[in-house]
N, C-alpha and C positions, 0 to 999 in steps of 0.2 A: 239163304241168297235171296236177293230181291229181284222182280221183274225187271225186264226194262220200260215196259210199261208204266210198273210205279215209279221207275226211279225218275219219268221225263213227267210223272205227275203230280212228283215233291219237289220239280225245278218250278214248276208252275205255280204249286201252293206258296213256296217260300222265296218266289221271286229270285232263285240261284242259278239264271243264265243258264245253263248246263252241267255243272258241278258234280249233280249228283248220277246222272247219265255219265259222266265221264268217271267216276268213282266206279259205278256198275261194270262198264268195260275193263278197268284196270285190274278189277274183281276176276273177271272175269278172262281174263288173258294172263293171270299170275303177277302185275305188276305191284299187288298190292295184297297182303296176305287178309284171309277173310276174318270179320271181328274190327281189323281195323276203320274202317269207312266209320262204321258206329261210334267205337272211340272218337273220331275226331267230334263228331257231332258233340260230343259230352265239351271236348275239350273247346272247342268256343264259346258254350256257356259256364265254363266251369270258373269259379271266384279265388281257388287256392289248385294249384297244379306242381304236383311232387315227381320229379324225375331221377331213377338212372340209370348210369350208365355205363358199360365195359365195351373197351376195343375201337370205339368210334364216341364223338362230339353227336350229342341227343339232337334230334332234326330242327327242332324247335331255335338252335343256337346256330345251326351251322351257316356259313357263307353260302354263297352261289358257286364258286368254285370249286370248294368243298365239297359240295352232296355234288356238284357235276363230275365231281372224279368220282365219288361212289360210283352213281348211275353207269355210267362209262363202262368201269370195271366189270358191274355184274351183266352189258350188253356183250364187253369180248371174253367172259367165259359162258356166253349163250344164256345165261338164265333170262333176259327181257331183251325186247327187241327196239333200236335204235328212237324206237314212238315212243315207246314205253319209257325210256329212258325220261326223253322230254317229257311225258307229262308226270313221272315221278318227279322230277324239280319242282314244275309247273306248278303242281300241286302242294309242292313242299314252301314254295312262296305263298301261296296262298294261307295255310294255315300258320305262317309267321304274320300275317299282315293281319289275321283274323285276332290277333293279342294285341295288334297297336292302337285299341281303343279309348273313349275316352275314363272308362275306368278299369284296368289290366288287369288280370289275375296278379294276385303274389305267387309270384314261382321261384320253389325250393329243387334245387339241382344238384346234385353230387354226383362227380364222374369219379371212377378207378383212375388213379392216374396212368394206366394204360390209355387212356383218352385222349391224353396232351404228349408223352412217349411217342406212341405210334404216328410217324411220318405220313399223312396221306397227301398225294398231290407234287410231293418235292416241300423243298423250306418257303418258297414263296408262298403258295395256297399255304402252310404251318402256322406262317408268321402271320399273316392275313387272319386267320384263323383264330389264333391268339390274342390278337389284336380285340376282334367280335369278342370272346370271351371276357375279357377285360374290363369292354364297355359295358356288357351285360352286367358285372357284377356292380359295377358304380350307380346301377340303375334305382330309386327309392324302392322299389316293390320286388326285387330279386335276391339271393343269397345264392349263392355259387363256392362249394367247395370241393376240395379233391378228400377223395380215400385213398390216402397212401401205399404202398405197397406193402409197407411195414404191420400193416394191422390184420394181417395174416388171417387164423381162423376166426378173426374177431369181425370179420366184414358179414352178414347175415343173409346177403344174397350172391346169388352163383350165377343168376340171368339178368337184366335191365327188366328194371318194375316204372308201370306209371300210374300215379293215383292221385286222381280228381277229386274235390271237394265241391259239391254243385251249388246253387243258389241255396238251396232248401238243407243244405248241409248233410247231405246224404253223401257217400263214398261210391266215387268208380276207380276198379284195379283195371288193369291193361296190362298182358304181357305174351312177349312172342320166344315159341321156339325157332327152329330155324325152317318149318315149315308151315306154323301156323301160329295166327295170335286166337289170345283168348279174352273176351271180357267179363268182369266178373263184376256182381251188384249188391251180391250176399252180404249182410254186417258180418254175420260170424267167419267168412274166411278172407272178408278186407281190412278187417280189425285188426287184425295179426299183422296182417302187412304192413301197417301206419307205424303200429307199434314196434314193428325190426327197421322201419325207414328211421323213426328216431332215434333208435342204438344207434343206428351204422351214423346219424348226422354225429352224433356224441364221439364218434371213433374219428370222424375224419376230420384235416385240418379245417382251419378258421378260417372265414372268409379271404381273409389278410395274410393267414401264412399260405395258402391258395394264391394269387394272385401274386405272391413273393415267386413260387414257385414257379408260376408261368411265364414271370419275366425276366427268371435265368435261365429257363429255356429259349426267349428269343433272345438274351446275348450270348449263347452257346455255352452259360457255363451249366456242369451236372447239377 
């Protein structure tokens, strides 16, 4: 756990405003899981990002309205404060903005079918979110796939997984449980995750079929 003094020093050294200090406060008060801010630091430098998510759309692809609904739900459950909810949504917007650079990373995203079937915030919020996903899929540096329910036991992951390729081609993995996050840079443990991710992509729908599935949902057809 970094100290407040170290976080403020990092802000000065990197000219980051108060970003590191806010991350320190978010960890300190439970808005972010331990290990996640360190992961975000790598994420901002990655040349390739691979994501797999279950149940909700990955944060980097969420609309502000979708993200706000999730944060407000955490407030109602008493998991975070309203101030922490606002910080969480703001922090997500900063992560998304960091990827809009001159040479953006290549992004591979596989979402479990539950991510688009589960209604978050009502139909208007979901309609805008599905539109955002379609726009994401049209970018030249992105690949979006849906892992359908019927792949069954062939799904290699039971938890969300984030995999980063850094400029020096080293790999970073990040995974979360309900209570904590875990960052891993050990090649011997990260490479099997990359292999499993490739296997997942092979089982998932193609990008064209994934977009077609989302289009059917937007039209209200099964």
